N, C-alpha and C positions, 0 to 999 in steps of 0.2 A: 658419686662413687660407688658400687657395692661389692658384696663376695658370691661366690656360688659356693654352696655348701654342700658337701656330698652328704644326701640324710640315709640309703639305705642302695640295693639294687634294684632294680627292675622286676625281677627273681621272687623280691620279697613283698609285694602289697600284692594285696588278692583282688583279683578285678571286682568292682561293680562295691567296693567297701574305700573305708576312710581310715589311717594311721596317724598318730600324735606322732609331731619330732618336738625334740625341747630346744633349741639355737638360740647362740645371743642370747637368752633370758627367753627369751617369745617361745611362747606351743603354736607350734604351724599344726592344722590339719590338713593332709595329701588326699586330697583323690585321683583314683585310679580311671576314668570312665572307658572302661575297654569298649564299648559297644561303639562311644563318639572317637575313638582312641586319641581321648585328650590324655593329660595328667591337670588337675588342680588345687592354687597353696592357698587357702584362709584363715584367722587370723581361728586357731580351735576356739575362743572365750566366744559365747554364748551373750550376749547382755544384757539380755531377757532373765534366765533362769540363773544369771552371775555365777559362772559355774563356766572350768574348759569341758564340752562337751561334743564340742559339733562334728568332732572326729568320729563317736562313733554314730551319729546320723544318717540316715539313709537317701543317700541319697537318686535324681531322678528327672523329671523335665516335664515344665508348663512352658505350653504353646514356645512347644521347640525349645525353649532356653536352661540352662544345667541348675538347677538347685540339687539343695542340701534340705532334709527338716531337719529342726532340731531335736534331739531327743529326751528334750525336757516337755514345752509347749509346746510346738510340730511351727514354731515359725520355717517358712521356707526363705533364705539367705544363695543368691544367683553363684555361683560360684568362680564366672570372672569379674566381675564386680562390687563383690559383698553386702551386694542391696540388701535390705529384707523387702518382701515382696509382704509384707501385712505391717510393717512400722515402717511408712514411709521417710524417717526423720532419720534412722540408722545402716549403720551399714559399716557392716567389716574392710577390716586392712584382709588384700590380696597379695601374693609374692608370687612373682614369676616361679616356675620350677618347670625341669627339664630331664632327658634320658641326656647321658651320655657314656658311652662307650659302660651299657650297660648299668650306670650309677645310676641315680634320681639326687637332681639338686634345685636344692633350692636357692634363689638371690633375698639375697637380707640386705638393704641399706645399711653402710656402716653408722656407725653411732659415736656421734660426739664426744 
């Protein structure tokens, strides 16, 4: 079971950039990939750089797959799976994200 939480309005998102949202104790990086017409949400925490900075990373694609490059040490994290390209044993949490009636919403698991 999970809840959809409204983060912001679609008009608040700048194309091809990320924003950070603090939801239920989690920092979440939300990316507006306008070229692909998709939204992505991953953990904002860079486990290699040990800081909440991924929302400030540069988004792009490698072999037509969506990635964000960490602004610290430049590791690439897959926006759909959370997998790190350079460090196969590291994977970030990913979250479902949607636009509903102009609202950007993230689905978080309920915490017990």
